[in-house]
VMD Tcl script that draws the C-alpha trace (Angstrom):
set ca {
  {0.02 0.01 -0.14}
  {1.40 3.53 -0.93}
  {1.99 5.56 2.07}
  {0.96 9.20 2.39}
  {3.63 11.93 1.71}
  {5.06 13.38 5.03}
  {5.78 17.18 5.70}
  {9.57 16.80 5.41}
  {9.25 15.06 2.01}
  {6.80 17.89 0.80}
  {9.28 20.52 2.01}
  {11.96 18.77 0.00}
  {9.64 18.68 -3.09}
  {8.97 22.43 -2.66}
  {12.61 23.42 -2.74}
  {13.16 20.99 -5.72}
  {10.21 22.60 -7.57}
  {11.41 26.23 -6.67}
  {14.86 25.28 -8.14}
  {13.24 23.88 -11.26}
  {11.12 26.81 -11.87}
  {14.05 29.23 -11.23}
  {16.11 27.38 -14.03}
  {12.95 27.26 -16.48}
  {12.23 31.00 -15.83}
  {15.57 32.64 -15.44}
  {15.73 36.18 -14.34}
  {12.44 36.27 -12.53}
  {12.06 36.34 -8.68}
  {10.21 33.60 -7.17}
  {9.13 34.51 -3.61}
  {7.90 32.23 -0.91}
  {4.69 32.45 1.09}
  {3.00 30.23 3.55}
  {-0.81 30.25 3.81}
  {-3.69 28.42 5.85}
  {-6.66 28.01 3.56}
  {-10.12 27.75 4.75}
  {-12.76 25.48 2.75}
  {-13.87 28.24 0.52}
  {-10.14 29.20 -0.39}
  {-9.51 25.51 -1.10}
  {-12.68 25.55 -3.29}
  {-11.20 28.38 -5.24}
  {-7.82 26.89 -5.90}
  {-7.18 26.24 -9.60}
  {-7.04 22.63 -10.14}
  {-4.50 21.19 -12.67}
  {-4.63 17.78 -14.21}
  {-2.46 15.66 -12.02}
  {-1.93 12.83 -14.77}
  {-3.75 9.60 -15.94}
  {-1.92 7.38 -13.40}
  {-3.00 9.62 -10.50}
  {-6.75 9.71 -11.72}
  {-6.85 6.00 -11.70}
  {-6.71 5.72 -8.16}
  {-7.88 9.24 -7.17}
  {-10.95 8.59 -5.31}
  {-9.75 5.75 -3.17}
  {-6.68 7.75 -2.27}
  {-8.89 10.79 -1.34}
  {-10.94 8.44 0.95}
  {-7.48 7.31 2.63}
  {-6.38 10.69 3.23}
  {-9.66 11.54 4.83}
  {-9.29 8.88 7.32}
  {-5.70 10.04 7.88}
  {-6.84 13.52 8.44}
  {-8.87 12.22 11.26}
  {-5.61 10.95 12.94}
  {-3.69 14.31 12.54}
  {-2.38 14.04 8.85}
  {-1.68 17.48 7.71}
  {1.13 17.55 4.96}
  {0.86 20.93 3.15}
  {-0.01 21.52 -0.35}
  {2.32 23.12 -2.85}
  {0.73 26.03 -4.73}
  {1.81 28.58 -7.26}
  {0.50 32.05 -7.03}
  {0.28 34.41 -9.99}
  {-1.60 37.61 -8.79}
  {-4.77 36.34 -7.01}
  {-4.59 32.97 -8.75}
  {-3.53 30.10 -6.71}
  {-2.59 26.93 -8.66}
  {-2.22 23.38 -7.36}
  {1.33 22.09 -8.14}
  {1.15 19.12 -5.61}
  {-1.30 17.90 -3.20}
  {-4.24 17.52 -5.47}
  {-5.89 14.76 -3.44}
  {-5.23 16.43 -0.09}
  {-6.85 19.62 -1.33}
  {-9.96 17.71 -2.33}
  {-10.03 15.72 0.86}
  {-9.65 18.87 2.99}
  {-12.25 20.64 0.88}
  {-14.78 18.04 1.17}
  {-14.25 17.60 4.91}
  {-14.61 21.41 5.37}
  {-10.98 21.53 6.83}
  {-8.53 24.41 6.91}
  {-5.22 23.39 5.26}
  {-1.66 24.65 5.15}
  {0.09 25.54 1.85}
  {3.66 26.37 0.85}
  {3.42 28.86 -2.13}
  {5.72 29.70 -4.93}
  {4.97 33.25 -5.83}
  {5.60 34.31 -9.39}
  {5.35 37.86 -10.88}
  {1.78 38.64 -12.03}
  {2.86 39.52 -15.62}
  {4.85 36.29 -16.08}
  {3.05 33.60 -18.32}
  {3.31 30.27 -16.80}
  {3.05 26.97 -18.82}
  {1.27 25.34 -15.84}
  {-1.63 27.60 -16.51}
  {-2.36 25.61 -19.69}
  {-3.10 22.62 -17.39}
  {-5.90 24.18 -15.28}
  {-9.18 22.30 -15.58}
  {-11.04 25.07 -13.43}
  {-11.62 25.86 -9.76}
  {-11.53 22.73 -7.36}
  {-15.00 23.38 -6.47}
  {-16.23 23.13 -10.01}
  {-14.24 20.18 -10.89}
  {-15.52 18.16 -7.88}
  {-18.74 19.85 -7.22}
  {-20.52 17.64 -4.65}
}
mol new
graphics top color blue
foreach p $ca { graphics top sphere $p radius 0.5 }
foreach p [lrange $ca 0 end-1] q [lrange $ca 1 end] { graphics top cylinder $p $q radius 0.2 }
display resetview
């Protein structure tokens, strides 16, 4: 059984993603931000397609995460901010689980300049609350 990602692993992934985006977009400053998002804010996150492999087991893993949340699981999401737009980079299932449970959730955020075009924006499927309307 696949185990859930732990906070220290997510922090390492955050650093790796920041380094990747700094190489991908040389010359722009990427800032760091930490947020705690309420259920409405989670619903307003821009949801990107996580990949076919992830979607195959998505719902069962969301249910596992919901159970783990009840036992204190709280690994943060990784988001990208461009202006007011918050885009999910990692933690798609955690975001859905927390939103469905009405939980607050921590996020580590890579903040990009508002006028910079990001390739990841092409992967947006809609706001989380639209994609997973209950």
